[in-house]
SETIGU-798333 format. One line per 5 residues: their letters; for each residue x, y, z of N, C-alpha, C, O. Coordinates in pm, 1 decimal. Example, Ala and Ser with C-alpha at 12.3 -4.5 7.8 and 13.67 -1.06 7.14 Angstrom:
BEGIN
as) 1319.0 -569.0 780.0 1230.0 -450.0 780.0 1320.0 -330.0 780.0 1423.6 -331.9 846.5; 1285.0 -225.0 708.0 1367.0 -106.0 714.0 1290.0 3.0 787.0 1340.9 113.8 803.9
//
This chain:
BEGIN
msvnt) 12059.6 7090.3 7259.3 12081.3 7182.8 7187.2 12240.3 7170.1 7155.5 12306.4 7081.2 7209.1; 12291.0 7252.2 7076.6 12417.2 7269.7 7061.7 12458.4 7421.8 7008.3 12375.1 7488.3 6946.7; 12557.5 7459.8 7028.5 12617.9 7580.6 6961.6 12700.7 7537.0 6832.0 12780.0 7443.1 6827.2; 12671.3 7611.7 6742.2 12714.7 7610.8 6605.7 12783.7 7720.1 6572.0 12747.7 7832.2 6607.6; 12911.5 7693.2 6485.3 12960.6 7807.3 6411.7 13062.9 7754.9 6297.2 13097.9 7637.6 6284.5
snayg) 13095.8 7841.1 6233.0 13160.4 7787.3 6114.2 13304.5 7877.0 6090.4 13300.5 7996.5 6119.7; 13390.0 7837.8 6054.5 13528.0 7932.6 5990.0 13569.4 7844.0 5847.4 13494.5 7765.9 5788.8; 13710.2 7879.2 5809.5 13750.6 7848.0 5722.4 13763.5 7701.0 5698.8 13757.8 7656.4 5584.3; 13780.0 7627.0 5799.1 13779.8 7487.6 5790.7 13643.9 7409.3 5783.3 13651.2 7289.2 5757.4; 13529.5 7461.9 5802.0 13416.7 7395.2 5813.1 13326.6 7438.3 5913.1 13358.9 7542.8 5969.6
kisis) 13210.0 7377.9 5953.0 13140.8 7398.7 6035.3 13160.3 7323.8 6181.4 13195.9 7206.1 6187.3; 13137.6 7391.5 6280.6 13161.8 7309.3 6407.1 13036.9 7317.8 6496.2 12974.0 7422.2 6512.7; 13007.4 7205.2 6549.7 12902.6 7204.1 6662.9 12938.4 7176.4 6797.8 13016.7 7081.5 6802.4; 12912.8 7219.6 6899.5 12981.5 7180.9 7018.5 12841.6 7152.7 7090.9 12754.4 7237.1 7070.4; 12815.0 7061.9 7159.7 12693.7 7012.4 7248.7 12693.2 7085.4 7361.9 12788.3 7161.2 7381.3
dlaia) 12595.4 7077.6 7450.3 12567.7 7161.6 7568.9 12627.1 7060.5 7663.5 12673.8 7112.6 7764.8; 12637.7 6925.3 7656.4 12683.7 6862.6 7755.8 12834.0 6841.2 7765.3 12894.5 6785.0 7856.6; 12897.0 6910.8 7624.4 13061.4 6927.5 7644.1 13073.3 7038.7 7709.1 13164.3 7049.0 7791.4; 12981.1 7148.8 7685.2 13035.0 7271.9 7768.5 12966.2 7228.6 7901.0 13056.5 7251.1 7981.7; 12893.0 7194.8 7951.1 12850.9 7159.8 8105.9 12980.2 7077.7 8186.2 13014.9 7095.2 8303.0
kvash) 13034.9 6990.8 8094.4 13162.9 6896.5 8155.0 13254.0 7032.6 8160.6 13300.9 7070.6 8267.9; 13275.9 7103.7 8037.7 13370.3 7187.3 8086.4 13380.7 7272.8 8229.6 13473.4 7281.8 8310.1; 13245.9 7332.4 8227.9 13206.7 7421.4 8339.9 13226.0 7344.7 8478.2 13283.9 7386.1 8578.6; 13167.6 7231.5 8459.3 13169.7 7136.0 8597.8 13321.6 7117.9 8620.7 13357.9 7136.8 8736.9; 13414.8 7085.5 8532.7 13568.7 7054.8 8567.9 13629.8 7191.2 8623.4 13714.4 7181.0 8712.2
tames) 13590.9 7327.6 8574.9 13640.1 7419.7 8623.4 13590.1 7459.4 8757.2 13660.8 7524.3 8834.3; 13476.5 7423.7 8784.6 13394.2 7444.5 8942.8 13471.2 7379.3 9041.6 13520.5 7428.1 9143.3; 13477.1 7228.5 8987.2 13567.1 7131.6 9099.1 13710.8 7182.2 9132.4 13769.0 7156.8 9237.9; 13765.2 7262.9 9021.7 13901.3 7302.4 9042.5 13909.2 7441.3 9126.9 14019.6 7472.9 9171.5; 13801.4 7522.6 9150.0 13780.5 7620.1 9207.5 13797.3 7638.6 9344.4 13719.1 7569.0 9409.2
ygive) 13870.7 7706.8 9410.2 13893.2 7708.8 9552.5 13736.0 7739.4 9652.7 13655.2 7829.6 9630.8; 13729.1 7648.5 9747.9 13607.5 7690.5 9815.6 13488.1 7611.5 9742.1 13377.0 7652.3 9775.7; 13488.7 7523.7 9663.9 13365.6 7444.9 9610.0 13398.3 7314.0 9661.8 13505.2 7254.8 9647.1; 13286.7 7271.4 9729.1 13309.3 7124.0 9800.7 13254.3 7021.7 9664.8 13315.3 6934.1 9603.6; 13130.6 7068.0 9650.5 13063.8 6948.2 9518.8 12962.8 7046.3 9464.4 12913.1 7147.5 9514.0
mvsrr) 12946.6 6984.9 9344.5 12847.1 7018.3 9255.4 12709.5 6896.8 9271.7 12721.2 6774.2 9270.9; 12591.0 6972.1 9284.9 12466.3 6927.7 9335.4 12361.7 6944.2 9221.8 12370.3 7035.6 9139.8; 12268.0 6856.9 9220.8 12163.1 6871.9 9099.1 12054.7 6988.6 9157.3 12039.1 7020.1 9275.3; 11995.4 7034.5 9057.1 11901.7 7127.6 9076.2 11767.5 7069.3 9126.1 11693.6 7154.7 9175.0; 11727.0 6963.0 9125.0 11596.6 6907.0 9154.3 11618.1 6759.8 9210.1 11709.9 6687.1 9172.3
ftdsl) 11528.1 6726.6 9299.4 11551.2 6576.3 9318.1 11524.2 6469.4 9234.3 11570.8 6359.0 9262.6; 11463.0 6483.7 9145.5 11422.9 6404.4 8999.9 11577.6 6408.5 8936.4 11624.3 6310.8 8877.7; 11644.6 6521.5 8953.3 11766.8 6538.0 8873.2 11855.3 6413.9 8924.6 11905.2 6327.8 8852.2; 11864.4 6422.6 9066.3 11928.9 6322.9 9164.3 11903.9 6193.1 9121.0 11995.1 6110.9 9112.2; 11798.2 6169.6 9095.7 11769.8 6006.6 9064.6 11802.8 5976.5 8926.2 11859.2 5870.3 8899.8
sqlfk) 11765.5 6080.8 8813.3 11815.7 6043.6 8680.2 11980.3 6032.1 8689.4 12030.2 5955.7 8606.7; 12054.6 6087.2 8764.4 12208.0 6074.6 8788.8 12244.4 5937.3 8834.3 12351.4 5884.4 8803.9; 12149.5 5879.1 8910.5 12163.0 5724.5 8947.2 12201.1 5636.6 8847.0 12299.7 5563.1 8851.4; 12111.7 5646.8 8746.2 12088.1 5540.6 8620.9 12187.6 5577.7 8497.2 12190.0 5514.1 8391.8; 12270.4 5692.1 8526.9 12355.5 5758.9 8407.3 12493.0 5674.3 8438.6 12527.2 5628.6 8547.7
ksagg) 12557.1 5666.6 8322.5 12688.7 5619.2 8337.6 12772.4 5708.6 8367.8 12862.7 5669.2 8441.6; 12776.2 5851.0 8327.5 12857.1 5973.9 8342.4 12771.1 6046.2 8401.7 12652.0 6042.3 8370.7; 12827.3 6137.3 8513.6 12774.1 6235.0 8549.5 12854.8 6368.6 8512.3 12897.9 6447.0 8596.8; 12866.8 6380.9 8395.0 12976.6 6490.5 8371.9 12891.8 6609.5 8378.7 12963.8 6696.6 8427.7; 12801.5 6647.5 8360.1 12753.3 6777.5 8372.9 12644.1 6811.9 8492.6 12552.4 6894.0 8490.2
rgikv) 12684.5 6721.9 8597.3 12615.7 6724.9 8723.6 12593.6 6886.6 8789.4 12698.8 6950.6 8790.4; 12527.1 6927.1 8819.2 12497.8 7076.8 8885.9 12518.5 7170.6 8789.2 12534.7 7283.8 8834.9; 12524.3 7158.8 8645.3 12529.2 7261.1 8553.7 12398.1 7262.4 8472.5 12340.6 7153.6 8471.4; 12350.7 7341.9 8418.0 12231.0 7401.7 8305.8 12302.5 7493.2 8205.6 12359.2 7598.0 8236.7; 12294.6 7448.2 8096.8 12383.9 7511.6 7994.9 12255.9 7555.6 7880.0 12189.7 7465.8 7827.9
ttsgn) 12233.0 7683.9 7851.5 12120.3 7711.2 7758.0 12193.9 7788.5 7647.1 12292.2 7853.7 7682.4; 12166.8 7789.0 7547.6 12241.8 7846.3 7421.8 12103.7 7900.7 7339.3 11994.8 7844.7 7326.4; 12158.7 8053.9 7279.9 12076.0 8105.5 7209.8 12147.2 8166.9 7119.1 12216.5 8263.1 7152.2; 12143.1 8124.8 6995.9 12246.2 8182.8 6885.3 12366.1 8155.1 6919.2 12391.7 8037.4 6944.6; 12471.2 8256.3 6928.6 12584.0 8203.4 6953.7 12623.0 8273.8 7107.9 12738.3 8302.8 7139.7
riyvd) 12517.4 8291.9 7185.0 12528.6 8330.3 7329.6 12514.8 8227.7 7404.0 12409.1 8165.5 7394.1; 12596.8 8191.0 7479.7 12579.8 8068.6 7598.8 12530.3 8123.5 7770.8 12559.4 8231.4 7822.5; 12452.1 8015.3 7829.7 12401.3 8099.2 7943.2 12423.2 7958.6 8047.7 12360.7 7853.7 8032.3; 12505.7 7978.2 8134.2 12527.7 7916.4 8237.7 12475.9 7910.7 8373.6 12492.5 8005.4 8450.4; 12408.9 7796.1 8410.3 12361.0 7816.5 8582.6 12455.1 7682.3 8644.3 12464.0 7571.2 8591.9
vyviv) 12517.5 7726.3 8763.7 12587.6 7626.1 8832.0 12547.2 7617.0 8987.0 12542.8 7710.7 9066.7; 12522.5 7499.0 9007.6 12456.7 7472.0 9144.4 12537.1 7420.0 9234.6 12531.9 7298.8 9213.8; 12613.6 7441.6 9328.9 12707.3 7427.4 9416.6 12680.8 7432.6 9564.1 12594.6 7504.0 9615.1; 12768.7 7344.1 9634.9 12814.7 7370.8 9783.8 12937.2 7441.4 9809.8 13021.8 7430.4 9721.1; 12967.6 7511.6 9910.5 13063.5 7585.8 9924.7 13126.5 7542.3 10056.7 13056.9 7476.1 10133.7
kygvs) 13253.7 7574.0 10090.3 13315.0 7503.8 10212.2 13302.5 7594.7 10315.7 13352.6 7706.3 10301.9; 13243.6 7565.0 10417.4 13220.0 7622.1 10559.2 13363.9 7733.9 10574.7 13476.9 7696.4 10543.7; 13339.0 7849.5 10618.4 13421.8 7920.1 10657.6 13476.1 8043.4 10554.0 13550.7 8134.0 10591.3; 13427.1 8029.1 10426.6 13494.0 8099.4 10314.3 13381.8 8180.5 10273.6 13263.5 8156.9 10298.0; 13438.5 8297.2 10197.2 13376.5 8426.5 10180.6 13259.1 8377.0 10058.9 13287.3 8371.3 9939.2
isava) 13162.8 8352.9 10099.7 13046.8 8318.1 9966.9 13064.1 8400.6 9825.0 13086.9 8364.0 9709.7; 13044.5 8518.6 9882.2 13045.9 8612.8 9761.7 13181.1 8603.5 9684.8 13167.3 8590.3 9563.2; 13308.4 8607.9 9731.2 13401.8 8610.4 9680.4 13433.1 8473.6 9593.8 13482.2 8477.4 9481.0; 13400.4 8361.6 9657.7 13404.7 8217.9 9590.2 13305.4 8223.7 9471.9 13346.3 8179.3 9364.6; 13177.8 8273.9 9478.7 13094.1 8274.0 9360.6 13131.6 8359.1 9260.0 13102.0 8330.8 9143.9
eslke) 13210.6 8489.5 9294.3 13265.5 8594.2 9198.0 13362.9 8518.7 9087.2 13347.6 8516.1 8965.1; 13475.4 8453.6 9172.4 13570.4 8378.4 9131.2 13526.6 8251.6 9051.5 13580.4 8219.8 8945.4; 13435.2 8188.4 9104.1 13375.7 8081.6 9007.3 13315.9 8140.9 8866.9 13329.7 8090.5 8755.4; 13258.9 8238.6 8894.6 13186.1 8305.9 8764.9 13300.0 8342.0 8660.1 13279.1 8313.8 8542.1; 13408.1 8397.3 8693.4 13513.6 8433.8 8605.8 13566.4 8334.4 8559.2 13608.1 8344.1 8443.8
aikyk) 13581.6 8217.6 8624.2 13643.1 8137.7 8592.4 13577.2 8051.5 8469.1 13615.3 8030.2 8354.0; 13471.8 8014.8 8537.2 13371.8 7946.6 8405.6 13361.0 8024.6 8292.2 13381.8 7979.0 8179.8; 13332.4 8129.5 8312.1 13323.8 8240.0 8200.2 13432.9 8254.3 8092.2 13408.4 8263.7 7972.0; 13554.9 8255.1 8146.9 13693.0 8248.3 8062.1 13699.7 8101.0 8000.5 13695.8 8091.4 7877.9; 13710.9 7971.0 8088.5 13735.4 7872.0 8022.4 13611.5 7813.8 7915.0 13645.0 7735.8 7825.8
vevft) 13487.0 7850.6 7927.2 13404.9 7809.3 7847.9 13433.3 7886.3 7704.1 13423.3 7830.8 7594.7; 13468.1 8015.2 7723.4 13469.0 8104.2 7611.7 13613.3 8059.9 7540.7 13632.1 8073.2 7419.8; 13702.3 8011.1 7623.2 13842.8 7960.9 7532.0 13803.1 7846.6 7482.7 13851.9 7816.5 7373.7; 13721.1 7766.2 7535.7 13690.5 7599.9 7474.7 13608.9 7615.4 7348.3 13621.6 7539.6 7252.2; 13515.3 7727.8 7353.2 13423.5 7713.7 7255.2 13437.0 7838.2 7149.1 13390.6 7830.8 7035.3
gmivd) 13497.6 7939.7 7193.6 13497.1 8055.0 7106.3 13395.2 8137.1 7103.2 13400.7 8234.6 7028.2; 13308.6 8119.3 7165.1 13178.0 8198.5 7162.7 13155.6 8281.6 7284.4 13226.2 8242.4 7377.3; 13070.5 8396.8 7317.9 13031.9 8461.0 7410.8 12950.8 8374.0 7500.9 12856.5 8301.7 7468.7; 13018.8 8398.6 7655.9 12933.8 8367.1 7748.0 12864.9 8476.7 7795.6 12920.9 8569.0 7854.8; 12731.2 8471.1 7770.2 12665.0 8600.8 7823.8 12654.2 8592.4 7989.1 12724.8 8671.4 8051.9
tvnvn) 12586.7 8519.6 8047.7 12582.3 8522.8 8184.5 12593.7 8373.4 8271.7 12531.9 8269.1 8250.6; 12682.3 8399.8 8363.0 12695.1 8256.1 8473.2 12644.6 8304.8 8593.6 12689.5 8406.7 8646.1; 12557.1 8240.5 8638.9 12451.2 8252.1 8753.1 12515.7 8130.3 8850.2 12524.6 8016.0 8805.3; 12554.6 8159.5 8970.1 12618.3 8060.4 9060.2 12498.4 8047.2 9166.8 12451.5 8152.2 9210.6; 12461.1 7959.7 9198.4 12362.3 7909.2 9295.1 12401.8 7850.5 9435.7 12414.8 7728.1 9437.2
vigvk) 12415.4 7893.3 9511.6 12480.7 7834.1 9628.5 12357.6 7753.6 9717.9 12264.4 7805.3 9779.5; 12395.2 7593.0 9700.8 12257.7 7545.4 9770.2 12293.2 7498.3 9902.5 12215.3 7441.7 9979.2; 12415.2 7524.7 9925.1 12475.1 7473.1 10084.1 12602.7 7507.3 10121.2 12690.4 7541.5 10041.8; 12617.5 7497.3 10262.6 12755.2 7509.5 10313.4 12788.0 7371.9 10361.4 12705.6 7292.4 10406.6; 12913.1 7351.7 10347.6 12955.9 7199.8 10413.4 13101.1 7200.1 10472.0 13191.6 7258.2 10412.1
l) 13120.4 7138.1 10583.0 13249.3 7142.4 10638.0 13355.1 7091.7 10538.9 13473.8 7088.9 10571.4
//
């Protein structure tokens, strides 16, 4: 799916993959995040055969002009998981809203594991 909007210049359509890439890039820039992980094992297998894994660890759902983002990450050992998750939520919400001009309703951070 994609997010659609229009303004004085015409109709704008932003794909979920583009939003996922922005969210993924933002997550990897955040302090305490080691890597993005796939939600299921079958997702990992499908990522092996794709050329680009731009949206790995990100699930974007759009409904009308609202955006819902689920993030699956591994955090660094020794950091406060709740602080890293809250910081990641705010960063993704801000960057995606600036990128799309739409409202990000929720960002769910799922910590899959901890790594040194």
